[in-house]
N, C-alpha and C positions, 0 to 999 in steps of 0.2 A: 492808505485809505483815508478818505476825507471824513471830517467830522459830520455829525448829524446836522449841526448848525449850518455848515457849508452846503450840505446837500439840500436842505430846506430853503436856505436863502436864495439859492439859484432859481427856485420855483417862483419867487417874487420878482426876480430881475427880468423886466421886460424891455428896458431900454428907453431911449428918448423917442417920442412920437416923430415919425418921418412923414412930413406933409409939405413938400416943396410948393404946393399950390398956395398955402397960407403962410409958409415960412420960407422966403426966398433964400435964406442962408443955409438951408438944408442941402446936403450934397445931391446933385442931380446931373447925371445918373448916380445912383447909389450902387457901389460895388461892395460885395462882402460874402461872408460864409453864413449859411443858414445855421441857426443855433437850435431853435425849437418852435413848435406851434403852441398856441394857448388860446383859450376862449375868454371873452370879455363881454361887457354889455355896453351898448351905445344907446343913443336916443331912439334908434330904430329896432332895438332888441339885441339878442345874442349875436356875437360876431367872432370871426376868426382873426387872429393876429399872428404874424410871423416875425420872430426876432432874428435879426441879422447882426453880425459883428463885422465892422469894416477894418481896413488895413491899419487904422490908427487905434484899434482895440475899443472903439466906441460901439455900444450896443444901440440898435435902432429897432423900434417896434413899428411894423407896417400893418395897418388895417386892411385886410383883404376882403373888401366889401363890394368893389365894383365888379361888373360882369367880366371885364377883361382880366382883372387880377385873379378872380376866382377860377376862370378857365385855365389861365397860364400857370398859376402857382398851386392851387388846391386840387384841381382836377388833372392838370398836366396835359392839356390838349396842345398838340402841335399842329399848326395849320400853315398852308401855303396858298398864294394867290393863283387862281385858275383863270387864265386869260380868256378861255372859251366861254366859261360861265360868268365871268366878271364878278366873282365872289371868292372869299377865302374858303378853302376846303380843309377839313380836319384830315390829317395824314397819319397821325399816331396819337396815342394817349399813354403818357408815362407815369401818371399818378402824381400825388402831392410831392412838393419839395421835401427832401430828407435832410436831417441834420448833417452838416459837413459839405452840402452841395454849394457850389459857387454860383453866385447870382449877380446879375446887373439889372436894375430896374430904373427906367427913365420916365419921368412925367413929361409928356409931350404937349400939354396944354389941355384945352377942352375940345370935345367933339360934339357935334349936334347931329341928331338922327331922329327918325320916326320910330316910335316903339310899336309893340304889337297892337296896342289900342288905338293907334293912329295919331297919337300926340307927339309933337316935336319936343324933344328933351335934350338937355345938355348934361354931359358926364365927363369926368376926368379921363384923359386918354393916356395909356401907358404902353411902353415897349419893354419886354422882358427877355432875358437870355439866361438859360440854365446850363450848368455844366456839372456832371457828377464829380464828386470829390476824388482826389488822387489817393490811392491806397497808402495808409500810413502817414498822411499829412492832414493838418487841420487848417492850414492857411495856404493860399495860392503860392506857387513857386514862380520862378522867372518865366517858365514856359506856359503859365496858366493865365496869361493876360486875357481879359475879356474886352475886346475892342468894340466900339460902336461905329 
């Protein structure tokens, strides 16, 4: 059984901020295992953070603040392109990322679009891939490769 100090210190451990937009040396894509969700405060108010452990045992903290990351990681929407409608259509909702889940997150650059108010805005663009954890394992095995 772990000590109280070990249990509580894990609560403080969030990892290094992952921001390949501003720090080009950050891994991109980032591959890892989800560790935990936490709340924090940014200049825009309260925010959700996801802590991920990569293959080198480095902890990374991801601000889940953009629309795309919230839909993919927090709400768990899965969507596919519909050629007839020429839009992405939600096909399933699997819920938030769970500890032990395998992830790949890629920052693809910036995307420009018109928001609901009719203004042109720019936002970071991400691609995500989620894979449920393998029973009894905390790290990906040889057959758990997440290719892009």
